[in-house]
C-alpha positions as CSV (number, residue, x, y, z in Angstrom):
1,X,0.0,-0.4,0.1
2,X,1.1,3.5,-0.9
3,X,3.1,5.2,2.3
4,X,1.8,8.2,3.8
5,X,5.3,9.6,3.2
6,X,4.5,9.2,-0.3
7,X,1.0,10.8,-0.4
8,X,2.4,14.0,1.7
9,X,5.5,14.9,-1.1
10,X,2.9,16.2,-3.5
11,X,2.8,18.7,-0.5
12,X,6.8,19.5,-1.8
13,X,5.5,19.9,-4.8
14,X,2.7,22.8,-3.8
15,X,6.1,24.5,-1.7
16,X,8.0,24.2,-4.8
17,X,5.2,26.0,-6.8
18,X,4.3,28.8,-4.4
19,X,8.5,29.2,-4.1
20,X,8.3,29.5,-8.1
21,X,5.7,32.0,-7.8
22,X,7.6,34.5,-5.4
23,X,10.9,33.8,-7.8
24,X,9.0,34.8,-10.4
25,X,7.8,38.5,-8.7
26,X,11.1,38.8,-7.9
27,X,12.4,38.1,-11.4
28,X,10.1,40.6,-12.6
29,X,11.1,43.3,-10.3
30,X,15.0,42.5,-10.7
31,X,14.1,42.9,-14.7
32,X,12.7,46.6,-14.0
33,X,15.6,48.0,-11.9
34,X,17.8,46.8,-14.5
35,X,15.6,48.3,-17.5
36,X,15.7,51.6,-15.1
37,X,19.9,51.1,-15.2
38,X,19.7,50.5,-19.0
39,X,17.6,54.3,-19.4
40,X,20.3,55.4,-16.7
41,X,22.6,55.1,-19.3
42,X,21.1,56.6,-21.9
43,X,20.0,59.5,-19.7
44,X,23.7,60.0,-18.9
45,X,25.0,59.8,-22.5
46,X,22.1,62.7,-23.3
47,X,23.8,64.9,-20.4
48,X,26.9,63.9,-21.7
49,X,25.9,65.0,-25.1
50,X,24.0,68.6,-23.9
51,X,27.3,69.4,-22.0
52,X,29.3,69.3,-25.3
53,X,26.8,71.5,-27.0
54,X,27.5,74.4,-25.0
55,X,29.8,76.5,-27.2
56,X,30.8,80.0,-26.8
57,X,29.3,82.2,-28.9
58,X,30.3,85.9,-29.8
59,X,28.8,87.6,-26.5
60,X,28.2,84.5,-24.0
61,X,27.7,81.0,-24.1
62,X,25.1,79.1,-26.5
63,X,23.4,75.8,-26.6
64,X,24.2,74.2,-30.4
65,X,21.0,72.7,-31.4
66,X,22.3,70.7,-34.2
67,X,24.0,68.8,-31.9
68,X,21.1,67.4,-29.6
69,X,18.1,65.7,-30.4
70,X,15.3,67.1,-32.0
71,X,12.9,65.2,-29.4
72,X,14.2,68.1,-26.9
73,X,12.2,70.8,-29.2
74,X,8.6,69.1,-29.3
75,X,6.0,70.2,-26.7
76,X,5.7,67.4,-24.5
77,X,7.7,64.8,-26.4
78,X,8.5,62.8,-23.1
79,X,12.2,63.8,-23.6
80,X,13.2,67.3,-21.4
81,X,16.1,68.6,-20.0
82,X,17.1,72.0,-18.2
83,X,20.4,73.6,-17.2
84,X,21.6,75.5,-14.3
85,X,24.8,77.2,-14.4
86,X,25.3,80.7,-12.4
87,X,22.4,82.6,-11.8
88,X,20.3,81.4,-15.6
89,X,18.6,78.2,-16.3
90,X,17.7,77.0,-19.8
91,X,15.5,74.2,-20.8
92,X,14.0,72.4,-23.7
93,X,11.3,73.4,-25.4
94,X,9.5,69.9,-25.0
95,X,8.6,71.1,-21.4
96,X,6.6,74.1,-22.9
97,X,4.8,76.5,-20.0
98,X,5.7,73.5,-17.7
99,X,8.2,73.2,-14.8
100,X,10.1,70.5,-14.4
101,X,10.6,69.3,-10.6
102,X,14.4,70.1,-9.6
103,X,16.3,66.8,-8.2
104,X,17.7,67.9,-4.3
105,X,20.8,66.3,-5.8
106,X,22.7,64.5,-8.3
107,X,21.6,61.1,-9.0
108,X,18.6,59.1,-10.7
109,X,15.1,59.7,-9.6
110,X,12.4,57.8,-10.7
111,X,8.3,58.5,-10.7
112,X,8.7,62.1,-10.8
113,X,4.9,63.2,-12.0
114,X,5.1,65.6,-15.0
115,X,2.4,68.0,-15.9
116,X,-1.4,67.1,-15.7
117,X,-1.4,64.4,-18.0
118,X,0.8,63.0,-15.0
119,X,3.7,61.9,-17.1
120,X,6.1,59.6,-14.9
121,X,9.7,60.8,-15.6
122,X,12.6,59.0,-14.9
123,X,15.2,61.7,-14.2
124,X,19.0,61.9,-13.8
125,X,20.9,65.3,-12.2
126,X,24.7,65.5,-13.0
127,X,27.4,68.1,-12.6
128,X,30.1,69.3,-14.5
129,X,32.4,72.1,-14.8
130,X,33.4,73.5,-18.7
131,X,34.5,76.8,-19.5
132,X,35.4,77.5,-15.7
133,X,32.0,77.3,-14.8
134,X,29.6,74.8,-13.2
135,X,27.3,73.1,-14.7
136,X,24.1,71.0,-13.2
137,X,22.2,69.2,-16.4
138,X,19.1,67.2,-15.5
139,X,17.6,65.4,-18.6
140,X,14.2,63.8,-18.0
141,X,12.7,60.5,-20.2
142,X,8.8,59.7,-19.8
143,X,8.7,56.4,-18.2
144,X,5.0,55.9,-18.1
145,X,4.5,53.3,-21.0
146,X,6.9,50.8,-19.1
147,X,6.0,51.7,-15.6
148,X,2.4,50.8,-16.8
149,X,3.5,47.8,-19.0
150,X,5.0,46.3,-15.4
151,X,2.4,47.4,-13.2
152,X,-0.3,45.1,-15.2
153,X,2.9,42.0,-15.2
154,X,2.5,42.6,-12.0
155,X,-1.2,42.7,-10.9
156,X,-1.5,40.0,-13.4
157,X,1.4,38.1,-11.6
158,X,-0.6,38.7,-8.4
159,X,-3.7,37.6,-9.5
160,X,-2.3,34.3,-11.1
161,X,-0.4,34.2,-7.8
162,X,-3.1,34.1,-5.6
163,X,-5.5,31.8,-7.8
164,X,-2.4,29.5,-7.9
165,X,-1.9,29.8,-3.8
166,X,-5.8,29.0,-3.5
167,X,-5.5,25.8,-5.7
168,X,-2.7,24.7,-4.0
169,X,-4.4,25.2,-0.3
170,X,-7.5,23.0,-1.6
171,X,-4.9,20.5,-3.2
172,X,-3.0,20.1,-0.2
173,X,-5.8,19.7,1.8
174,X,-7.1,17.1,-0.4
175,X,-3.7,15.5,-0.3
176,X,-3.5,15.9,3.7
177,X,-6.7,14.2,3.6
178,X,-6.0,11.3,1.6
179,X,-2.5,10.8,3.0
180,X,-4.5,10.7,6.6
181,X,-7.0,8.9,5.8
182,X,-5.7,5.4,6.8
183,X,-5.0,6.8,10.0
184,X,-9.2,7.5,9.9
185,X,-9.8,4.0,8.8
186,X,-7.6,2.7,11.7
187,X,-10.0,4.7,14.6
188,X,-13.1,3.6,12.9
189,X,-11.7,-0.3,13.1
190,X,-10.4,0.4,16.5
191,X,-14.1,1.6,17.1
192,X,-15.3,-1.5,15.8
193,X,-13.1,-3.5,18.2
194,X,-15.0,-1.6,20.9
195,X,-18.4,-2.7,19.1
196,X,-16.9,-6.6,18.8
197,X,-17.5,-6.2,15.2
198,X,-14.1,-7.4,14.1
199,X,-11.3,-9.5,16.0
200,X,-8.3,-7.7,14.3
201,X,-7.4,-4.6,12.5
202,X,-6.9,-4.6,8.8
203,X,-3.4,-5.3,8.1
204,X,-3.3,-3.4,4.5
205,X,-1.8,-0.4,5.8
206,X,1.0,2.1,4.8
207,X,4.4,0.9,5.8
208,X,4.5,3.5,8.9
209,X,1.4,1.9,10.4
210,X,2.4,-1.7,9.6
211,X,4.3,-2.2,13.1
212,X,1.6,-0.4,15.1
213,X,-1.0,-2.4,13.7
214,X,0.7,-5.8,14.3
215,X,1.4,-5.1,17.5
216,X,-2.1,-4.0,18.3
217,X,-3.5,-7.2,16.9
218,X,-0.5,-9.2,18.7
219,X,-2.2,-7.9,21.7
220,X,-5.7,-8.4,21.3
221,X,-4.8,-12.2,20.4
222,X,-3.1,-12.3,23.3
223,X,-5.7,-10.8,25.8
224,X,-8.3,-12.8,24.3
225,X,-6.8,-16.2,24.5
226,X,-5.2,-15.0,28.4
227,X,-9.1,-15.0,28.9
228,X,-10.0,-17.9,27.6
229,X,-7.6,-19.6,29.3
230,X,-8.5,-17.9,32.5
231,X,-12.1,-18.9,32.4
232,X,-10.9,-22.5,31.4
233,X,-8.9,-22.6,34.5
234,X,-11.6,-21.3,36.7
235,X,-14.5,-23.6,34.9
236,X,-11.8,-26.7,36.2
237,X,-11.4,-25.5,39.7
238,X,-14.9,-25.0,40.5
239,X,-15.9,-28.5,39.0
240,X,-12.6,-29.8,41.2
241,X,-14.3,-28.1,43.9
242,X,-17.9,-29.5,43.8
243,X,-17.3,-32.8,44.8
244,X,-14.9,-32.0,47.9
245,X,-18.0,-29.9,48.7
246,X,-20.9,-32.3,48.3
247,X,-19.0,-34.7,50.0
248,X,-18.8,-32.2,53.0
249,X,-22.6,-31.5,52.7
250,X,-23.2,-35.5,52.9
251,X,-21.2,-36.0,55.9
252,X,-22.6,-32.8,57.6
253,X,-25.7,-35.1,57.4
254,X,-24.8,-38.1,57.8
255,X,-26.1,-40.1,60.9
256,X,-23.0,-39.9,62.7
257,X,-23.9,-36.2,63.5
258,X,-26.9,-37.1,64.7
259,X,-25.9,-37.3,68.4
260,X,-24.5,-33.6,67.5
261,X,-27.4,-31.3,66.0
262,X,-25.4,-28.2,66.9
263,X,-21.8,-29.3,65.3
264,X,-24.1,-30.2,62.1
265,X,-26.2,-27.0,61.6
266,X,-22.7,-24.9,62.0
267,X,-21.0,-27.6,59.6
268,X,-23.6,-27.3,57.2
269,X,-23.9,-23.4,57.4
270,X,-20.1,-23.1,56.9
271,X,-20.3,-25.5,53.6
272,X,-22.9,-23.8,52.1
273,X,-21.5,-20.7,52.9
274,X,-18.5,-21.6,51.0
275,X,-20.2,-22.7,48.3
276,X,-22.3,-19.5,47.9
277,X,-18.9,-17.7,48.7
278,X,-16.9,-19.5,45.6
279,X,-19.7,-20.0,43.1
280,X,-19.6,-15.4,43.5
281,X,-16.6,-14.8,43.4
282,X,-15.6,-17.6,40.3
283,X,-18.0,-15.6,38.3
284,X,-17.1,-12.2,39.2
285,X,-13.1,-13.3,38.3
286,X,-14.9,-14.5,34.9
287,X,-16.0,-11.0,34.1
288,X,-14.3,-9.8,31.3
289,X,-15.3,-6.0,31.3
290,X,-15.4,-4.8,28.2
291,X,-15.9,-6.9,25.2
292,X,-13.0,-8.3,23.8
293,X,-12.5,-7.7,19.9
294,X,-15.6,-9.9,18.0
295,X,-17.5,-10.6,21.1
296,X,-20.1,-8.2,21.4
297,X,-23.5,-9.4,22.3
298,X,-25.9,-9.6,19.5
299,X,-29.7,-8.8,21.2
300,X,-31.4,-10.3,18.1
301,X,-29.2,-13.6,18.3
302,X,-29.1,-14.3,21.6
303,X,-32.0,-13.3,23.7
304,X,-34.5,-15.6,21.5
305,X,-32.4,-18.7,23.1
306,X,-32.3,-17.2,26.4
307,X,-36.0,-17.0,26.6
308,X,-36.6,-20.1,25.4
309,X,-34.4,-21.9,27.9
310,X,-35.9,-19.9,30.5
311,X,-39.3,-20.9,29.5
312,X,-38.0,-24.3,29.6
313,X,-36.8,-24.1,33.3
314,X,-39.9,-22.2,34.7
315,X,-42.4,-24.0,32.8
316,X,-45.0,-22.9,29.8
317,X,-47.1,-20.7,32.4
318,X,-45.4,-17.2,31.6
319,X,-45.5,-15.2,28.7
320,X,-41.6,-13.9,28.4
321,X,-41.7,-11.2,25.8
322,X,-38.5,-8.7,24.9
323,X,-38.6,-5.0,23.2
324,X,-35.3,-4.2,21.6
325,X,-34.4,-2.1,18.6
326,X,-33.5,-4.1,15.4
327,X,-30.0,-5.1,14.9
328,X,-28.9,-3.4,18.6
329,X,-25.4,-4.8,19.7
330,X,-23.9,-4.0,23.1
331,X,-20.5,-3.5,23.1
332,X,-20.0,-6.3,26.0
333,X,-18.6,-9.5,26.7
334,X,-21.1,-12.2,25.2
335,X,-21.0,-14.2,28.3
336,X,-21.1,-11.6,31.0
337,X,-24.2,-10.0,29.4
338,X,-26.1,-13.8,29.5
339,X,-24.7,-14.0,32.8
340,X,-26.2,-10.4,34.0
341,X,-29.8,-10.6,32.0
342,X,-30.1,-14.8,32.8
343,X,-30.0,-14.0,36.7
344,X,-32.0,-10.6,36.2
345,X,-34.7,-12.6,34.1
346,X,-34.6,-15.7,36.4
347,X,-35.4,-13.9,39.5
348,X,-38.4,-12.1,37.8
349,X,-39.4,-15.6,36.4
350,X,-39.4,-17.5,39.9
351,X,-41.7,-14.6,41.0
352,X,-43.8,-13.2,38.4
353,X,-47.5,-14.5,38.3
354,X,-47.6,-14.3,34.6
355,X,-45.8,-11.8,33.0
356,X,-42.2,-10.9,32.4
357,X,-40.5,-8.2,30.1
358,X,-37.2,-7.2,29.2
359,X,-36.6,-4.0,27.2
360,X,-33.2,-2.6,26.3
361,X,-33.2,1.3,25.0
362,X,-30.2,2.8,23.5
363,X,-29.6,6.3,24.7
364,X,-27.5,8.9,23.7
365,X,-24.9,8.5,26.7
366,X,-26.2,5.2,28.0
367,X,-28.1,1.6,27.7
368,X,-30.9,0.9,29.9
369,X,-31.9,-2.4,30.4
370,X,-35.0,-2.7,32.4
371,X,-36.6,-6.3,33.6
372,X,-40.3,-5.9,34.7
373,X,-43.0,-8.9,36.0
374,X,-46.2,-8.7,37.7
375,X,-45.2,-10.6,40.9
376,X,-45.6,-9.2,44.7
377,X,-42.7,-7.0,44.2
378,X,-40.3,-5.5,47.2
379,X,-41.5,-3.1,49.6
380,X,-39.8,0.2,49.4
381,X,-39.1,0.6,52.6
382,X,-36.3,-2.2,52.5
383,X,-35.1,-1.7,48.4
384,X,-32.1,-0.4,49.6
385,X,-31.1,-2.5,52.1
386,X,-31.7,-5.7,49.6
387,X,-29.0,-3.4,47.1
388,X,-26.5,-3.6,50.0
389,X,-23.1,-5.2,48.8
390,X,-22.9,-8.7,50.7
391,X,-26.9,-8.6,51.5
392,X,-28.2,-12.1,51.2
393,X,-31.8,-11.5,49.6
394,X,-33.3,-14.7,50.0
395,X,-33.1,-13.8,54.0
396,X,-34.3,-10.5,54.2
397,X,-36.9,-10.3,51.7
398,X,-39.6,-13.4,50.5
399,X,-38.9,-13.0,46.8
400,X,-36.3,-12.1,44.5
401,X,-32.8,-14.8,45.4
402,X,-29.2,-14.5,45.1
403,X,-28.7,-13.3,41.6
404,X,-28.9,-9.9,42.1
405,X,-25.5,-9.9,44.0
406,X,-23.6,-11.6,40.8
407,X,-25.8,-8.6,38.4
408,X,-24.5,-6.0,40.9
409,X,-20.6,-7.4,40.7
410,X,-21.4,-7.2,37.5
411,X,-22.9,-3.8,37.1
412,X,-20.2,-2.1,38.8
413,X,-17.6,-3.7,37.3
414,X,-18.6,-1.8,34.3
415,X,-19.6,1.3,35.9
416,X,-23.0,0.9,35.8
417,X,-25.8,1.5,38.0
418,X,-29.1,-0.7,39.5
419,X,-32.1,0.6,41.2
420,X,-35.2,-1.3,41.8
421,X,-38.4,0.6,41.2
422,X,-42.0,-0.2,40.7
423,X,-42.9,-1.7,37.8
424,X,-46.0,-0.9,35.1
425,X,-47.2,-4.6,35.5
426,X,-47.4,-4.0,39.2
427,X,-44.6,-6.3,39.9
428,X,-40.9,-4.9,40.6
429,X,-38.8,-3.3,38.0
430,X,-35.0,-4.0,37.9
431,X,-33.4,-1.1,36.1
432,X,-29.2,-1.4,35.1
433,X,-28.0,2.0,33.3
434,X,-24.5,0.8,31.7
435,X,-22.5,4.0,30.4
436,X,-21.4,3.6,26.9
437,X,-18.2,2.5,25.5
438,X,-18.7,3.6,21.8
439,X,-21.9,4.5,19.6
440,X,-24.5,1.8,19.5
441,X,-24.4,-0.2,16.3
442,X,-27.9,-0.8,14.7
443,X,-28.1,-2.4,11.5
């Protein structure tokens, strides 16, 4: 697959294009400066020609017009001069009735405006000594056509550069979006891992992401394998301890202890407590927490089988039903949710008169699991006591049994909340609120 570096190399091309536009503008400025230098050399030649045109007349100095360009004699021709010496000055007829601005000192000045038409002059002021006098000769040339051409070229260049810059920015955004596309796909796949919709990340990624994807896939495989081995070990431990516990219960009921009824009852109570404690701790140890990759709970696939099993256990007189959005996937481990729902529904079936209903809602911030029955329910005054950690419901309430202890452990492990309420069916409603691990996926 093409690397991210290869995709982002288009950005370097864009930068080179921008640099090229800047260089073009700079080159245009250098060309204008060079042209001014060229025109300056022409003006210097004109100054020297005007200097040589100064001759002695019969009475005073004169300007030999035969030696100068005829352009100085045409009004507003674009070629002008002014000669200052002593307290006098001469100027070309081309100035007509205009006064040419005098530079402050020797050298070249550009963009000097002349007359109402706004001719832009390029001026050169030079000082010479001839016939024992100092002459200041100022020559000028209309620079307007050249200046207008450069201005148009500069505006066109800036317009093209701005348009090219917008195009480059759009292309750069498109390039970055395409280059970072693999990262967005990886994020979506990690979200799908949270939802249990896939077991690993795709390996077809840019070479820069291959080590990361490989490490994540190895970690996922190791975590899944570790949980499977842990559950198998806990299952084997539970089966291994069932036989010794059964033997102890048999011994507690044997005739050999009939003469010690108090000892027999205490022994039986302790063995029962060990058995309950062991069952509960094994159940808590099996909890996987968040869903493993590919192990989300598919409500449409799992709930019908669960309700059929409960119907077979409690008889066919109960009406068991569920109300769940079609295609809802809960982002938790299948075994854990079967344990949670199985205990809730089993308790409800034990004490329902004729109807049990399971409903699951996927809200914006959480999932809400509701189990309703039409049985006797639980008095409000003792509901808080029922949910206290370590409380045994069968000893406190004539009703719902030990399953809520396991449910409470699962809900606590997931950071959820367990509440007992009045049911619309007339009995008890057990409400379980679980925070979202990601967006609900509904097919």
